[in-house]
Structure formats: C-alpha cells, structure tokens
C-alpha positions as CSV (number, residue, x, y, z in Angstrom):
1,M,-20.3,5.8,-43.2
2,T,-19.5,6.7,-39.4
3,G,-17.1,9.3,-38.6
4,P,-13.9,8.9,-37.0
5,Q,-13.7,7.2,-33.8
6,S,-11.9,9.1,-31.2
7,E,-8.7,7.9,-29.9
8,A,-8.8,6.2,-26.4
9,V,-7.3,8.0,-23.5
10,P,-3.9,6.5,-22.5
11,P,-3.9,5.5,-18.8
12,L,-1.8,7.5,-16.3
13,R,1.1,5.4,-15.5
14,V,1.9,4.9,-11.9
15,L,5.3,3.9,-10.2
16,V,5.0,2.3,-7.0
17,V,8.1,3.0,-4.5
18,E,8.0,0.9,-1.4
19,D,10.3,-1.2,0.4
20,D,8.2,-3.4,1.9
21,P,7.0,-6.3,-0.4
22,V,3.9,-7.1,0.7
23,A,2.7,-3.2,0.7
24,A,4.4,-3.0,-2.5
25,D,2.1,-5.7,-3.9
26,A,-1.2,-4.3,-2.5
27,H,-0.3,-0.8,-4.1
28,A,0.1,-2.2,-7.1
29,L,-2.8,-4.5,-6.9
30,Y,-5.0,-1.4,-5.7
31,V,-3.6,0.9,-8.6
32,G,-4.4,-1.5,-11.2
33,R,-8.1,-1.9,-10.0
34,V,-8.6,1.9,-10.7
35,P,-9.9,2.7,-14.0
36,G,-7.8,5.0,-16.0
37,F,-4.7,4.0,-14.2
38,A,-1.7,1.2,-15.1
39,V,1.3,0.4,-12.9
40,S,4.3,1.0,-14.9
41,G,6.3,-0.7,-12.2
42,T,7.3,-1.6,-8.6
43,V,10.8,-0.7,-7.1
44,R,12.0,-0.9,-3.5
45,S,14.1,1.7,-3.4
46,V,15.7,5.2,-4.7
47,A,17.9,3.9,-6.7
48,G,15.3,1.3,-8.2
49,A,13.1,4.8,-8.9
50,R,16.0,6.6,-10.4
51,R,16.6,3.6,-12.8
52,H,13.2,3.2,-13.6
53,L,12.4,7.0,-14.6
54,D,15.6,6.9,-16.7
55,R,13.9,4.2,-18.6
56,H,10.1,4.8,-18.7
57,R,7.9,7.9,-18.6
58,V,5.8,8.0,-15.8
59,D,2.7,10.3,-14.6
60,L,2.6,9.3,-11.0
61,I,4.7,8.2,-8.4
62,L,3.0,6.4,-5.5
63,L,6.0,7.1,-3.0
64,D,6.7,5.6,0.4
65,L,8.6,8.3,2.5
66,F,10.9,5.8,4.4
67,L,13.3,3.9,2.0
68,P,16.4,2.0,2.6
69,D,18.5,4.5,0.7
70,G,17.3,7.7,1.5
71,H,14.2,9.6,2.4
72,G,11.2,9.9,-0.3
73,L,11.3,14.0,-0.2
74,A,15.0,14.2,-0.5
75,F,14.5,12.2,-3.9
76,V,11.5,14.5,-4.7
77,R,13.6,17.4,-4.3
78,S,16.2,15.9,-6.6
79,L,13.8,15.0,-9.2
80,R,12.8,18.2,-9.5
81,A,16.3,19.6,-9.8
82,A,16.7,17.0,-12.7
83,G,13.8,18.5,-14.7
84,Y,11.4,15.5,-13.8
85,G,7.6,16.4,-13.6
86,A,6.3,13.0,-12.1
87,D,3.6,14.3,-9.8
88,V,3.8,12.6,-6.3
89,I,1.4,11.1,-4.1
90,A,3.2,9.9,-0.6
91,V,2.3,7.0,1.2
92,T,3.5,6.9,4.1
93,S,2.8,6.2,7.9
94,A,4.5,9.1,9.1
95,R,2.1,11.8,10.9
96,D,4.7,14.8,11.4
97,L,2.8,17.8,9.9
98,A,6.3,19.6,9.1
99,V,7.0,16.5,6.9
100,V,3.4,17.4,5.1
101,R,4.5,20.9,4.4
102,E,7.5,20.2,3.1
103,G,6.0,17.9,0.8
104,V,3.4,20.2,-0.6
105,S,6.1,22.9,-1.1
106,L,8.0,19.9,-3.1
107,G,4.5,19.9,-5.1
108,V,3.5,16.5,-3.5
109,V,-0.1,16.4,-4.7
110,Q,-1.7,14.1,-1.8
111,Y,-0.7,12.6,1.1
112,V,-1.9,9.2,2.1
113,L,-1.3,7.6,5.6
114,K,-0.7,4.1,6.4
115,P,-2.7,1.7,6.8
116,F,-5.4,2.5,4.2
117,T,-8.3,0.4,2.3
118,F,-8.2,0.3,-1.4
119,A,-11.4,2.9,-1.1
120,T,-9.0,5.5,0.1
121,L,-6.4,4.9,-2.4
122,R,-9.0,4.9,-5.1
123,D,-10.7,8.1,-4.3
124,R,-7.0,10.2,-4.2
125,L,-6.4,8.4,-7.5
126,L,-9.6,9.7,-9.0
127,R,-9.3,12.9,-7.6
128,Y,-5.9,13.3,-9.2
129,A,-7.4,12.1,-12.4
130,A,-10.1,15.0,-12.4
131,F,-7.2,17.2,-11.6
132,R,-5.2,16.2,-14.5
133,A,-8.0,16.5,-16.8
134,A,-9.0,20.1,-16.0
135,A,-7.3,21.9,-19.3
136,G,-7.6,25.1,-21.4
137,E,-7.8,28.4,-20.0
138,A,-9.7,29.3,-16.6
139,S,-12.6,31.4,-17.3
140,G,-12.4,33.1,-14.0
141,Q,-11.3,32.6,-10.3
142,D,-14.2,29.9,-9.6
143,E,-12.7,27.7,-12.6
144,V,-9.4,27.6,-10.9
145,D,-11.0,27.0,-7.5
146,R,-12.6,23.9,-8.8
147,A,-9.2,22.5,-10.4
148,L,-7.4,22.8,-7.3
149,A,-10.5,21.6,-5.2
150,A,-10.5,18.1,-7.2
151,L,-7.2,17.3,-5.4
152,R,-8.5,18.0,-2.0
153,A,-10.3,15.0,0.3
154,P,-13.9,15.2,1.0
155,Q,-14.8,16.4,4.8
156,P,-14.9,13.2,7.0
157,A,-18.7,12.0,7.3
158,A,-20.8,13.1,10.6
159,L,-20.7,10.2,12.7
160,P,-23.7,8.4,13.5
161,K,-25.9,9.7,16.2
162,G,-24.5,8.6,19.8
163,L,-20.9,8.1,18.4
164,T,-18.0,10.5,19.3
165,A,-15.0,11.0,17.6
166,A,-13.0,10.4,20.8
167,T,-14.3,7.4,21.8
168,L,-13.9,6.1,18.0
169,R,-10.3,6.9,18.3
170,L,-10.1,4.7,21.4
171,V,-11.9,2.1,19.7
172,T,-9.6,2.1,16.6
173,D,-6.3,2.2,18.5
174,A,-7.5,-0.9,20.6
175,L,-8.3,-2.7,17.3
176,R,-5.1,-1.5,15.5
177,A,-3.2,-2.9,18.8
178,A,-4.6,-6.2,18.4
179,P,-3.4,-8.5,15.9
180,G,-5.6,-11.1,16.3
181,G,-8.9,-9.1,16.6
182,L,-11.1,-8.2,19.2
183,G,-14.8,-8.9,20.5
184,A,-17.0,-6.4,21.6
185,T,-16.8,-7.6,25.3
186,A,-12.7,-7.2,25.1
187,A,-12.9,-3.9,23.4
188,A,-15.3,-2.6,26.3
189,E,-13.5,-3.9,28.9
190,Q,-10.3,-2.0,27.5
191,I,-12.0,1.1,27.0
192,G,-14.4,0.8,29.7
193,I,-17.5,1.3,28.1
194,S,-20.7,-1.1,27.7
195,R,-20.3,-4.1,25.1
196,I,-23.5,-2.9,23.1
197,T,-21.6,0.9,22.7
198,A,-18.2,-1.4,21.8
199,R,-20.2,-3.1,19.1
200,R,-21.8,-0.4,17.6
201,Y,-18.4,1.4,17.4
202,L,-16.9,-1.5,16.2
203,E,-19.9,-2.2,13.4
204,H,-19.1,1.7,12.2
205,L,-15.6,0.7,11.7
206,V,-16.8,-2.4,9.6
207,D,-19.5,-0.2,7.6
208,T,-16.8,2.5,6.7
209,G,-14.3,-0.4,5.2
210,R,-11.8,0.1,8.2
211,A,-12.5,-3.6,9.7
212,A,-13.6,-7.0,9.1
213,R,-16.0,-9.2,11.3
214,A,-15.9,-12.8,11.4
215,P,-17.6,-15.2,14.3
216,Q,-15.0,-16.8,16.9
217,Y,-16.0,-20.3,17.6
218,G,-14.8,-22.5,20.0
219,Q,-16.7,-21.3,23.0
220,V,-19.6,-22.9,24.5
221,G,-22.6,-20.8,23.4
222,R,-23.3,-18.5,20.9
223,P,-19.9,-17.7,19.2
224,E,-19.1,-13.9,19.5
225,L,-18.3,-11.9,16.6
226,R,-14.5,-10.9,16.2
227,Y,-13.3,-7.9,14.9
228,R,-10.0,-7.4,12.9
229,W,-8.5,-4.2,11.6
230,M,-8.1,-4.2,7.7
231,G,-4.4,-2.8,7.3
232,H,-4.0,-2.1,3.5
C-alpha cells in the first residue's frame, strides 16, 4: 500500500483591477501563465473590485492606481479599514515616489511600472509566492531578513561592456516614442551616436525582452532591421 498523497496546494487567487480592457486582458493572461496563480476575476473599476471581493475570496489584487471612479491607494485604504487582508501589487505608469511611499505604508507589497513584460510580472509574482510560503517561527534575524528579501527585486544586471545607462535611456526613450518602431540609422540620427552603437543598444533591448526586431522591406538593397518597443 502506498502512503496517503499530500494535498495539492491551491493556487493563489488574483483579482485584476484595470480600466483599460486591452491591458486588463494582457495582465490576466500573464497571471494565468505563472504556475501557482489563478485569475479570480477581471474588473474595470473600484466599484467592480468591491463587488468581486464581497463575493469571492482573493489572495492578491493586481491594482491599477488610476481608475475611473477613484484612486487605487484610496481604495486600498478603505479595504484595510474594512478588514480585507488581500495583498496588493500596484501596476501603474505613475512614477511619483511619494505615491510609492504611501503605497508601502498601506501594505502594497510590490510596485510594477507600465509598460512591462511578462518576465517582469512573473518575477514579481514568484517572489510574492515565495514570501507567502514562508511559515512558522523564525529562528533569528537572518531568517526574517530572508523572508522579506523574497519580495525585493534583484539589482539590475550590469550592462554589457561599452554600454552606458545614460545612452541606454536615450535609446529607450526614442524607441518608446516611435509607435511604428525605429531602425538603427534613425535612432542614431535622433540621439547623435553612430549607427553601430545605436544597433548595439537596440540589440541589448531585444536581448532583455524590452524590444522586438523585424526586417523592414520595401527599400532598395538589403532591408534594415526595425526595432519596436514591447509594451505589455
């Protein structure tokens, strides 16, 4: 006879709160692709989130901060006052550090800036799951520190030799501002660097999942690669 089988751990239930329908679908798709997580629902407003939480148990809220009927942090404040214990990952384009500090004071466990890739959200969700999995009594300060460190994002990887953060930001901004994408020649002209240098930065963005490349046809001679910023 075999011993009793251990019960499967239920997935963490995530409520996606996002008023942009395209972004909401993308966020829900991303969550569904991460092992150990399941989408509890997708709503477009604070009122919709309240109705869902009244009817369903939710472990984590993926929360846009700018909603048509209220600010996300005001919503979180009201949840805490009402005794809701669901954790919150803020998903927003807001870059105001005062907002970040307020979110931390309300118990927001992560803060993800739009636009982001699937890899970014997957990393945050897996870190959150590791934090949730920590249980029992800590043996000392080191164990407490390890549990809290699970929520922290890793330090950015060092840039390849010859690339600088300042120029990378210029290339990134130029690419994000070009809905139709950019070739290395156009990027070089905008920024004031050589075409070869521009291509190195663009290829780095591709390698890190923040851009995609495709050949641009319709020109005489060999087609130039065109790079496009990857939003969600």
